[in-house]
C-alpha positions, 0 to 999 in steps of 0.5 A: 276702642281707641288708639291714642297717642301718648302725651311725649315723655321722658323715656329713658332707659336705664342699665344696672352696673354688674353689680349695683342692681339692689342699690339701683333697686333702692334709688329708683325706690327712694328717687321715683317712689318705684322699684327695678322690675322684674322680667317681663314686669312694671313697677310705679304707676301712671305718669311714672313707670318702669318697664322692664326692657330686656335683660339687665335693662328697664325703661323709665318712662315719665320723670326725668332719672334723678341723677344719682341713678348715674352712680349704678346705672347706664342712663340714656334719654329715649325721648325722641327715639319711641312713639308710645300708643294708649290701644284703650276699650273692648275688643283691644286685646282682639286687636292686638291677638291680630299683630303679635304672638303673645299670649294676652289673655288675662290670666297670661298677661295681666294688667303690669305685665310688660313685654318685647315682642313683635308688633305686625313685622316692627320690634316693640313693646306691648304692656297691659295697663288694665283690662282693655288698655295697652300701651304699645311703643315701637320705634319713630320711625315706624308710627305711621306703620303702626297707626296703619297696621292699627287701623287695619286690625281695629276694622277687622275686629269692628267688622266681625263683631257686626256679623 
């Protein structure tokens, strides 16, 4: 398994204005090819995703937001606020099971599922990208701590599989 820093991407918090949710979703589809994510889900694909990020909020990952979105939502640049790590490979789910209280079994946390959750002792976001691939976001100030905690969990899982 590998943990790798995701290349820098535009990260934009989108908070829909009251009563503008449907218009925002349509504008998001027109501008970026994805609708508004349902709670706990993502829309879009590699390079352009919208992650559910809380009640009435999404995080646009990848493209700079179309200026037209501002008619329907508050847009806040979060690009320098978050560190993004991709954890992938056999054992990734076991590693994360040591760091988060989420039920990550494939039947419960499927591809495209996302959650704001505790990751070790930090608050962050966790998204399943594939069978054994996850996107982890934590505040940038906690990036070194995440790297340390991931390394320790990866070593523990690797040690168990060698037995």
